NUTI-350345 format. One line per 2 residues: number of its first residue (from 1); their letters; for each residue x, y, z of C-alpha. Coordinates in steps of 0.5 Angstrom, whole numbers. Example, Ala and Ser with C-alpha at 12.3 -4.5 7.8 and 13.67 -1.06 7.14 Angstrom:
BEGIN
1) as) 25,-9,16; 27,-2,14
//
This chain:
BEGIN
1) mq) -118,13,-129; -116,8,-123
3) td) -111,3,-123; -110,-2,-118
5) na) -107,0,-111; -100,-3,-112
7) rr) -99,-1,-119; -101,6,-117
9) ww) -96,7,-112; -90,4,-117
11) al) -93,9,-122; -92,15,-117
13) av) -85,13,-116; -84,14,-123
15) la) -87,21,-123; -83,23,-117
17) aa) -77,20,-120; -78,25,-126
19) qf) -80,31,-121; -73,29,-118
21) mv) -69,29,-124; -72,35,-127
23) im) -70,39,-121; -63,36,-120
25) dt) -62,39,-127; -62,46,-124
27) si) -58,44,-119; -53,40,-121
29) ig) -50,45,-126; -48,50,-121
31) va) -41,47,-119; -39,45,-126
33) lp) -39,52,-128; -32,54,-127
35) em) -30,48,-131; -35,49,-137
37) qk) -32,56,-137; -25,54,-138
39) dl) -26,49,-143; -32,52,-147
41) gf) -30,59,-147; -35,63,-143
43) sq) -34,70,-141; -36,71,-134
45) ge) -42,75,-136; -44,70,-141
47) lq) -43,64,-136; -50,65,-133
49) wv) -53,63,-140; -52,55,-138
51) fn) -57,56,-133; -61,61,-136
53) ay) -62,57,-143; -65,52,-139
55) vi) -69,56,-134; -72,60,-140
57) af) -74,54,-144; -77,51,-138
59) gg) -81,57,-135; -83,60,-142
61) ll) -86,53,-144; -89,50,-138
63) ll) -96,52,-139; -95,50,-146
65) gg) -93,43,-143; -100,43,-139
67) rl) -104,45,-145; -101,40,-149
69) sd) -102,34,-143; -109,36,-143
71) ll) -110,35,-151; -105,30,-153
73) ga) -105,26,-147; -101,26,-140
75) rk) -97,20,-142; -95,21,-149
77) vf) -93,28,-147; -89,25,-141
79) nt) -85,20,-145; -84,26,-151
81) gw) -81,30,-145; -76,25,-143
83) vv) -74,24,-151; -73,31,-152
85) li) -69,32,-145; -65,26,-147
87) ag) -63,29,-154; -61,36,-150
89) si) -57,32,-145; -53,28,-151
91) va) -52,35,-154; -50,38,-147
93) aa) -45,33,-146; -42,33,-153
95) aq) -41,41,-154; -34,43,-156
97) ta) -36,51,-156; -40,55,-151
99) wi) -46,56,-156; -48,49,-157
101) ev) -48,48,-150; -53,53,-149
103) vg) -57,50,-155; -57,43,-151
105) ra) -59,47,-144; -65,50,-148
107) vq) -67,43,-151; -67,40,-144
109) gv) -71,46,-141; -76,44,-147
111) gg) -76,37,-144; -77,39,-137
113) al) -83,44,-139; -86,38,-142
115) ia) -85,33,-136; -87,37,-130
117) pa) -94,39,-132; -95,32,-135
119) am) -93,29,-129; -97,33,-124
121) tl) -103,31,-129; -101,24,-128
123) lm) -101,24,-121; -108,27,-120
125) ml) -111,22,-125; -108,17,-121
127) fa) -110,19,-114; -115,25,-114
129) hd) -121,20,-113; -118,19,-105
131) pk) -116,25,-102; -113,22,-96
133) el) -108,18,-102; -108,25,-106
135) gk) -105,28,-100; -100,22,-99
137) am) -98,22,-106; -97,30,-106
139) al) -92,29,-100; -88,24,-103
141) yg) -88,28,-109; -86,34,-106
143) aa) -81,31,-102; -78,29,-109
145) ap) -76,37,-111; -71,38,-105
147) ag) -68,31,-105; -66,32,-113
149) gt) -63,39,-111; -59,36,-105
151) ag) -57,30,-110; -55,35,-115
153) vf) -51,39,-111; -47,33,-109
155) lg) -47,29,-115; -45,35,-119
157) gv) -38,36,-115; -37,28,-115
159) ft) -38,28,-123; -34,34,-124
161) ew) -28,33,-119; -27,25,-121
163) ls) -30,25,-128; -31,31,-132
165) wp) -37,36,-132; -40,32,-139
167) wi) -42,27,-134; -47,32,-131
169) fi) -51,31,-137; -49,24,-139
171) iy) -53,21,-133; -59,23,-136
173) ip) -59,18,-141; -59,12,-138
175) ig) -64,14,-133; -69,18,-138
177) ia) -68,11,-142; -70,7,-136
179) tl) -76,12,-134; -79,11,-141
181) aa) -79,3,-140; -83,4,-134
183) tr) -88,9,-136; -92,3,-138
185) ll) -94,3,-131; -97,10,-132
187) pa) -105,11,-134; -106,12,-142
189) vg) -111,17,-144; -113,19,-151
191) sr) -112,26,-154; -118,30,-155
193) rg) -120,36,-159; -117,43,-158
195) av) -113,49,-160; -106,50,-158
197) dv) -104,57,-157; -97,56,-160
199) lg) -96,63,-162; -98,65,-154
201) aa) -92,60,-152; -87,63,-157
203) av) -89,70,-156; -88,69,-148
205) ta) -81,65,-149; -78,70,-154
207) gl) -80,76,-150; -76,73,-144
209) al) -70,71,-148; -69,78,-151
211) av) -70,81,-144; -65,77,-141
213) fa) -60,77,-147; -61,85,-146
215) iv) -60,85,-139; -54,81,-140
217) ra) -50,85,-145; -52,92,-142
219) pe) -46,93,-138; -41,92,-144
221) ag) -46,95,-149; -48,100,-145
223) wa) -55,101,-141; -57,108,-146
225) tt) -54,105,-153; -59,104,-158
227) gt) -58,97,-158; -59,96,-151
229) vl) -66,101,-151; -69,97,-157
231) ql) -68,90,-155; -71,92,-148
233) lg) -77,95,-152; -78,89,-156
235) aa) -78,84,-150; -83,89,-147
237) al) -87,89,-154; -87,81,-154
239) ll) -89,80,-147; -95,85,-148
241) lf) -97,81,-154; -97,75,-150
243) fv) -103,78,-146; -106,81,-152
245) iq) -106,74,-155; -109,71,-148
247) kt) -115,76,-149; -116,75,-156
249) vr) -115,67,-157; -121,62,-156
251) ep) -117,57,-152; -111,61,-149
253) lm) -105,58,-145; -107,63,-139
255) pl) -114,65,-139; -113,72,-136
257) gi) -120,71,-132; -115,67,-127
259) wr) -112,73,-124; -119,74,-121
261) vp) -117,69,-116; -116,71,-109
263) rl) -109,72,-107; -106,69,-114
265) gs) -103,76,-116; -100,77,-109
267) an) -97,70,-109; -94,70,-116
269) la) -91,76,-115; -88,74,-108
271) mt) -86,68,-112; -82,72,-117
273) ll) -78,76,-112; -76,70,-109
275) ga) -73,67,-115; -70,73,-117
277) aw) -67,73,-110; -65,66,-109
279) ip) -62,63,-115; -57,69,-116
281) mw) -55,67,-109; -54,60,-110
283) yf) -50,62,-117; -45,67,-114
285) ln) -44,63,-108; -41,57,-112
287) ly) -37,62,-116; -35,65,-109
289) lq) -33,58,-107; -29,56,-113
291) qv) -26,63,-116; -24,66,-109
293) lg) -23,61,-104; -20,56,-109
295) yg) -25,50,-107; -25,44,-112
297) af) -32,42,-115; -33,37,-110
299) as) -31,41,-104; -36,47,-107
301) ga) -42,42,-108; -40,39,-101
303) sl) -40,46,-98; -47,47,-100
305) lp) -50,41,-97; -51,43,-91
307) mt) -56,49,-94; -59,44,-98
309) vl) -61,39,-93; -63,44,-88
311) lm) -68,46,-94; -70,39,-95
313) if) -71,38,-88; -76,44,-87
315) mt) -80,43,-93; -82,36,-92
317) ai) -83,36,-84; -83,43,-81
319) ta) -86,48,-86; -93,44,-87
321) rl) -94,44,-79; -92,52,-79
323) la) -97,53,-85; -103,49,-82
325) kf) -102,54,-76; -101,61,-78
327) ga) -103,60,-85; -99,62,-92
329) kp) -98,70,-91; -94,71,-85
331) li) -89,65,-87; -88,68,-94
333) gs) -87,75,-91; -82,73,-85
335) gl) -79,68,-90; -77,73,-95
337) lv) -74,78,-90; -70,72,-87
339) la) -67,71,-93; -66,78,-94
341) ag) -62,77,-87; -58,71,-90
343) ll) -56,75,-96; -54,81,-93
345) wl) -50,77,-88; -47,74,-95
347) sa) -45,80,-98; -39,81,-92
349) ve) -35,75,-95; -28,77,-96
351) pt) -22,75,-101; -19,71,-95
353) gt) -25,69,-92; -27,61,-90
355) fv) -33,57,-91; -34,57,-83
357) vd) -34,64,-82; -36,67,-89
359) vl) -41,62,-92; -44,56,-87
361) pa) -48,61,-82; -50,66,-87
363) sl) -52,60,-92; -56,57,-87
365) va) -60,63,-85; -62,64,-93
367) al) -64,57,-93; -68,58,-87
369) gm) -72,64,-91; -73,60,-97
371) sl) -76,54,-94; -81,58,-90
373) ay) -83,62,-96; -83,57,-102
375) ip) -89,52,-100; -93,57,-97
377) am) -93,62,-104; -95,56,-108
379) ma) -100,54,-103; -103,62,-103
381) am) -103,62,-110; -107,55,-111
383) sg) -112,56,-105; -117,61,-108
385) ap) -117,57,-115; -123,53,-116
387) qe) -122,46,-117; -122,46,-125
389) qa) -117,52,-125; -112,49,-120
391) gl) -108,46,-125; -107,53,-128
393) as) -106,56,-122; -100,51,-121
395) gi) -97,52,-127; -97,60,-127
397) vn) -93,60,-120; -88,55,-123
399) tt) -87,59,-129; -87,66,-125
401) yq) -82,63,-121; -78,61,-126
403) vg) -78,68,-130; -76,71,-123
405) sa) -70,67,-123; -68,68,-130
407) lg) -69,76,-130; -66,76,-123
409) la) -59,72,-125; -58,77,-131
411) al) -60,83,-127; -55,81,-122
413) ta) -50,78,-126; -50,85,-129
415) va) -49,88,-123; -43,84,-120
417) ts) -40,85,-127; -40,92,-126
419) qg) -37,92,-119; -31,88,-121
421) ag) -34,80,-122; -31,80,-129
423) rl) -24,80,-127; -22,73,-126
425) gn) -16,72,-122; -17,79,-118
427) lp) -20,76,-112; -21,83,-109
429) al) -25,85,-115; -29,78,-115
431) td) -31,79,-108; -33,86,-109
433) gf) -37,84,-115; -41,78,-111
435) sa) -42,82,-105; -45,87,-109
437) af) -50,82,-112; -51,79,-105
439) vw) -53,86,-103; -58,87,-108
441) aa) -61,80,-108; -62,82,-100
443) ai) -66,88,-103; -70,84,-108
445) aa) -72,79,-102; -74,85,-97
447) ag) -78,88,-102; -82,82,-103
449) gl) -83,81,-96; -85,87,-94
451) it) -90,87,-100; -93,81,-98
453) ll) -94,83,-91; -97,89,-93
455) vm) -101,87,-100; -103,80,-99
457) rs) -110,79,-96; -112,75,-90
459) dk) -118,71,-92; -120,67,-86
461) al) -123,62,-91; -117,61,-95
463) va) -112,61,-89; -117,55,-87
465) re) -117,51,-94; -109,52,-93
467) ad) -109,49,-86; -113,44,-88
469) aa) -109,42,-94; -102,43,-90
471) sg) -105,38,-84; -107,33,-89
473) aq) -101,33,-92; -97,33,-86
475) ge) -101,28,-83; -100,23,-89
477) ra) -93,24,-89; -92,22,-82
479) gv) -95,16,-83; -91,14,-89
//
């Protein structure tokens, strides 16, 4: 469905704003975590649920959100997602206890899982008829993600320092209402007949949540206790059930034949390990700045801006050129290894350290690695898929990144807690715990880099397709 030219670009602005807000929701929370911990009574180990509740719901339901967009109409699902996100924001802002805060964050994640795939579907409906316009639209839409991450880091510090942490959720209410008012610019498509694999969506989301819960509780309960073992076995059974369901139902969320697409498996493995290394780094760096160096929320957010600005510049202006020249495989492999180097450098943090010496250079190296690997991994996952499966491939790679983020954060929080990160006020113990998390995150990133370089296929046809897509997007971006 096409609309007039001016209306299409106004519609793109609405979709880019949605992408901006969904990504900002994952970054704005970081600098507010210590204040939320004080007010709501989270333990050091439980604090990660403020982040992981969102990620589990978002990642676990992304494929369902895409399926609902296909069946019910993308604009309807987009609008519903915003209503759910606003409701979750109200709950999170008003929370007086830790568990209500976690519920609010999970509801926000459900909203994000409806918004993100619906927005991509709407973008394709608006611009797929013209490859040049599509390249330009994708470049602008893609730039909204790092911009949202950067804004979230800054605004989280501003709101927490000078207002209060609930404002990081309150901000979504007027923005969500304004977005809903503007959705009349988006194309409307009627619903169509088809089945919704609710059981599959429930199995994968519950399995992921149970796995994270087991890993979070294991340092306190014991890894070999009956409860921990049963929880991990239950999580594995639920995830196995998801794959059985996908094989047996007529209209699955994730047709298993998609995994025959060249490089989809290796690209998703790389994306899983990238999320498992990057998100814990960002999480523990926030805690180090505030709980060890004594930074306030605004100073902590400002300290992360150089890293997020570098990410935004590289992802929007440089990575596409490198991808066009070298293809995805060497960038993913080298990017993960550079990230590992930055994380290993961060592991040398000291209880009496300084931002300029202990944080800034290492965080910039880590951000460089992330910016080299992320977009090429996305392209590698999608480049081999036929056009009719491109949306599914995109949904899968986004899901695996979120799954890797949740499991990585849970596992490395367990590591950090076992090494002293649960002893608030004891700066050497806290630093030892955070340092251990950085070391293991570096090991995860290094493993991802080596596996990519050894396993990912170097298919000339796929490299040419990646180069064409990257060159087209870069050329259109230069003309904006």
